[in-house]
Wavefront OBJ file of the C-alpha trace (Angstrom):
o trace
v 11.177 -21.956 69.070
v 8.203 -23.849 67.738
v 5.878 -21.334 69.548
v 7.563 -18.617 67.572
v 7.196 -20.316 64.272
v 3.644 -20.893 64.998
v 2.951 -17.373 66.087
v 4.553 -16.246 62.709
v 2.450 -18.581 60.788
v -0.593 -17.374 62.421
v 0.270 -13.819 61.584
v 0.852 -14.624 57.943
v -2.430 -16.254 57.588
v -4.226 -13.452 59.131
v -2.473 -11.115 56.843
v -3.187 -13.378 53.839
v -6.853 -13.493 54.967
v -7.144 -9.681 55.245
v -5.327 -9.270 51.836
v -7.871 -11.640 50.525
v -10.955 -9.943 52.020
v -9.815 -6.388 50.780
v -9.223 -7.503 47.152
v -12.637 -9.242 47.165
v -14.110 -5.871 48.639
v -12.264 -3.946 46.029
v -13.622 -6.221 43.199
v -17.249 -6.186 44.551
v -16.956 -2.457 44.791
v -15.837 -2.024 41.221
v -18.461 -4.553 39.814
v -20.847 -2.415 41.740
v -19.741 0.848 40.621
v -19.275 -0.035 36.850
v -23.018 -0.567 36.572
v -24.251 1.797 38.798
v -26.054 5.155 37.953
v -23.104 7.030 38.997
v -21.235 6.246 35.763
v -24.535 5.587 33.626
v -23.983 7.020 29.967
v -26.061 10.459 29.803
v -23.989 12.217 26.911
v -23.132 10.570 23.595
v -20.855 12.090 21.216
v -20.645 10.724 17.656
v -17.955 11.664 15.271
v -16.875 10.461 11.721
v -20.153 10.491 9.754
v -20.726 11.945 6.320
v -23.326 9.794 4.809
v -26.862 10.989 4.294
v -27.830 8.291 7.013
v -25.771 10.212 9.455
v -28.896 11.387 11.622
v -30.394 7.870 11.636
v -26.992 6.434 12.673
v -26.566 8.981 15.407
v -30.007 8.202 17.055
v -29.199 4.541 16.925
v -25.933 4.679 18.568
v -27.286 7.087 21.120
v -30.158 4.804 21.742
v -27.835 1.867 22.271
v -25.113 3.939 24.323
v -27.759 5.087 26.910
v -28.189 1.688 28.039
v -24.486 1.320 29.167
v -22.140 2.850 31.447
v -18.730 4.518 30.929
v -17.093 1.685 32.903
v -18.920 -0.952 31.082
v -19.706 -0.297 27.380
v -19.844 -2.824 24.683
v -18.378 -1.891 21.269
v -19.580 -5.057 19.667
v -23.144 -4.191 20.644
v -22.722 -0.650 19.255
v -21.572 -2.141 16.143
v -24.373 -4.526 15.825
v -26.902 -1.782 16.555
v -25.819 0.173 13.179
v -25.484 -3.206 11.137
v -28.454 -2.120 8.975
v -26.484 0.868 7.530
v -24.085 -0.267 5.053
v -22.206 2.879 5.194
v -20.813 1.960 8.381
v -17.592 -0.220 8.380
v -16.785 -0.140 12.135
v -17.412 1.447 15.353
v -15.048 2.354 18.352
v -15.800 4.069 21.541
v -13.984 5.679 24.534
v -15.398 6.672 27.872
v -15.059 10.133 29.253
v -15.788 9.731 32.806
v -18.093 10.036 34.350
v -20.916 10.255 32.283
v -19.804 10.739 28.401
v -19.250 8.121 25.974
v -17.286 9.176 22.621
v -18.124 6.978 19.532
v -15.972 7.202 16.518
v -17.649 5.744 13.200
v -15.598 4.575 10.547
v -17.462 4.653 7.214
v -16.948 2.669 3.916
v -15.296 4.926 1.498
v -16.592 4.674 -2.004
v -14.089 4.059 -4.709
v -16.534 3.784 -7.844
v -20.000 4.223 -8.972
v -22.066 1.503 -10.428
v -24.088 2.748 -13.589
v -26.876 0.451 -14.697
v -28.761 0.448 -17.937
v -31.940 1.549 -16.190
v -30.172 4.811 -15.170
v -29.596 3.979 -11.535
v -26.037 5.095 -9.753
v -24.873 3.397 -6.756
v -21.558 4.112 -5.009
v -19.512 1.095 -3.942
v -16.746 0.474 -1.589
v -13.465 -1.346 -2.229
v -14.601 -4.588 -0.536
v -17.828 -4.617 -2.762
v -20.266 -3.175 -0.304
v -23.030 -1.027 -1.826
v -23.507 2.519 -0.608
v -26.727 3.761 -1.944
v -26.981 6.559 0.805
v -23.490 7.788 0.219
v -22.519 10.980 -1.682
v -20.907 9.632 -4.964
v -18.918 12.851 -5.873
v -16.631 12.646 -8.685
v -15.841 9.007 -8.877
v -15.066 6.466 -11.794
v -17.731 4.480 -13.349
v -18.374 0.953 -13.672
v -21.126 -0.061 -16.153
v -23.264 -2.983 -15.258
v -26.512 -4.363 -16.351
v -28.220 -3.835 -13.133
v -27.295 -2.979 -9.539
v -27.350 -6.015 -7.342
v -30.135 -6.609 -5.028
v -28.217 -7.427 -2.235
v -25.908 -5.368 0.132
v -22.866 -6.164 -1.626
v -21.270 -7.430 -5.022
v -20.913 -11.308 -5.418
v -17.305 -12.514 -5.147
v -15.008 -12.989 -8.250
v -17.279 -11.259 -10.716
v -15.980 -9.007 -13.471
v -17.786 -6.007 -11.823
v -15.838 -6.705 -8.605
v -12.610 -6.980 -10.298
v -13.022 -3.494 -11.854
v -13.865 -2.171 -8.527
v -10.783 -3.770 -7.123
v -8.508 -2.116 -9.820
v -10.029 1.389 -8.920
v -9.613 0.740 -5.455
v -5.971 0.459 -5.760
v -5.824 4.007 -7.070
v -5.038 6.737 -4.494
v -8.003 8.730 -3.380
v -6.245 11.875 -4.673
v -6.252 10.216 -8.122
v -9.687 8.932 -8.459
v -11.420 12.296 -9.638
v -9.207 12.021 -12.664
v -10.427 8.675 -13.613
v -13.418 8.284 -15.703
v -14.316 4.669 -15.869
v -13.081 1.224 -15.848
v -13.918 -1.486 -18.173
v -13.171 -4.968 -19.376
v -11.048 -5.690 -22.760
v -9.765 -8.802 -24.405
v -6.488 -8.123 -22.765
v -7.629 -7.409 -19.321
v -8.913 -4.306 -17.533
v -8.559 -0.669 -18.774
v -9.171 2.519 -16.901
v -9.879 5.701 -19.020
v -8.962 8.964 -17.760
v -11.208 12.024 -18.027
v -8.472 13.811 -19.808
v -5.316 11.773 -20.854
v -4.458 8.289 -21.839
v -6.129 5.160 -21.095
v -4.568 2.780 -18.599
v -4.049 -0.899 -19.316
v -4.008 -3.617 -16.658
v -3.389 -7.148 -17.450
v -5.079 -10.424 -16.937
v -6.821 -11.126 -13.655
v -3.928 -13.133 -12.211
v -1.662 -10.105 -12.798
v -3.957 -7.195 -11.499
v -2.597 -7.330 -7.855
v 0.862 -6.985 -9.143
v 0.084 -4.338 -11.556
v -1.772 -2.217 -8.898
v 1.204 -1.751 -6.967
v 2.472 0.579 -9.758
v -0.239 3.069 -8.736
v 1.957 3.766 -5.634
v 4.059 6.087 -7.813
v 1.052 8.407 -8.399
v 0.740 9.414 -4.823
v 3.907 11.770 -5.594
v 2.177 13.248 -8.654
v -1.324 14.052 -7.474
v -3.160 17.364 -6.885
v -1.165 20.326 -8.076
v 1.688 18.299 -9.651
v -0.659 16.226 -11.857
v -2.776 19.318 -12.889
v 0.342 21.601 -13.353
v 2.706 19.229 -15.169
v 1.054 15.982 -16.070
v -2.362 16.983 -17.372
v -0.895 19.367 -20.097
v 1.210 16.774 -21.392
v -1.255 14.158 -21.303
v -3.522 16.744 -23.333
v -0.774 16.893 -25.928
v -0.069 13.148 -26.201
v -3.861 12.226 -26.253
v -4.386 8.590 -26.134
v -0.859 7.630 -26.430
v 0.837 5.233 -24.118
v 2.415 7.722 -21.845
v 1.478 5.535 -18.836
v 1.777 2.107 -20.555
v 0.629 -0.479 -17.988
v -0.498 -3.005 -20.432
v 0.717 -6.700 -20.621
v 1.698 -8.651 -23.352
v -0.693 -8.738 -26.393
v -3.149 -11.439 -26.219
v -2.859 -12.015 -22.284
v -6.117 -13.995 -20.891
l 1 2 3 4 5 6 7 8 9 10 11 12 13 14 15 16 17 18 19 20 21 22 23 24 25 26 27 28 29 30 31 32 33 34 35 36 37 38 39 40 41 42 43 44 45 46 47 48 49 50 51 52 53 54 55 56 57 58 59 60 61 62 63 64 65 66 67 68 69 70 71 72 73 74 75 76 77 78 79 80 81 82 83 84 85 86 87 88 89 90 91 92 93 94 95 96 97 98 99 100 101 102 103 104 105 106 107 108 109 110 111 112 113 114 115 116 117 118 119 120 121 122 123 124 125 126 127 128 129 130 131 132 133 134 135 136 137 138 139 140 141 142 143 144 145 146 147 148 149 150 151 152 153 154 155 156 157 158 159 160 161 162 163 164 165 166 167 168 169 170 171 172 173 174 175 176 177 178 179 180 181 182 183 184 185 186 187 188 189 190 191 192 193 194 195 196 197 198 199 200 201 202 203 204 205 206 207 208 209 210 211 212 213 214 215 216 217 218 219 220 221 222 223 224 225 226 227 228 229 230 231 232 233 234 235 236 237 238 239 240 241 242 243 244 245 246 247 248 249
């Protein structure tokens, strides 16, 4: 009986050792394969770019990706490679075995244009990132004394507050907005044709912005066909009264 038990234990030991050796061999083979020339990146496909820096960004990403393999690529390294381009918000990658890497670039989307006294016009994203090489299109303006020298607006500034309000508007509505500016009772946004929208004091802006959500149902053709004629008739009346109580800080 004891001999049978000993033989069974020996077989279990042998099977365990074989399984362990097999797993180590598979792991070693994978580690070898993932960095081998068999899966080295040779083709890089970059999508998602609209900025004027797109050619330079593609070249930079391609150069970084060609040092990787499709089984061992580094999204963080790709992101760092394009850190010098403010238009890039984030980078993601997906392997297409055996030798193709597909890279998706997510850009900062401009929500307003800074207009300085010296005639400069620079697009700005919702988080305050300056986008000097991004097409401005038809965006609402925010007047500033001068465009900041850094890559983004400083925190808790009146300019950033105005940008924050404009960022709360749906993208479909922004072409209808002319500019945002500060007033004694808070923030105001003038439409190109129609009334001036009033927002409250800084502490109430976040709550007020949630009211923009209704506008998603009246953008595009609905706004142009129904709301805009009414706004022209009313002029600067308080058709869309979003003001706070008079005298709000």
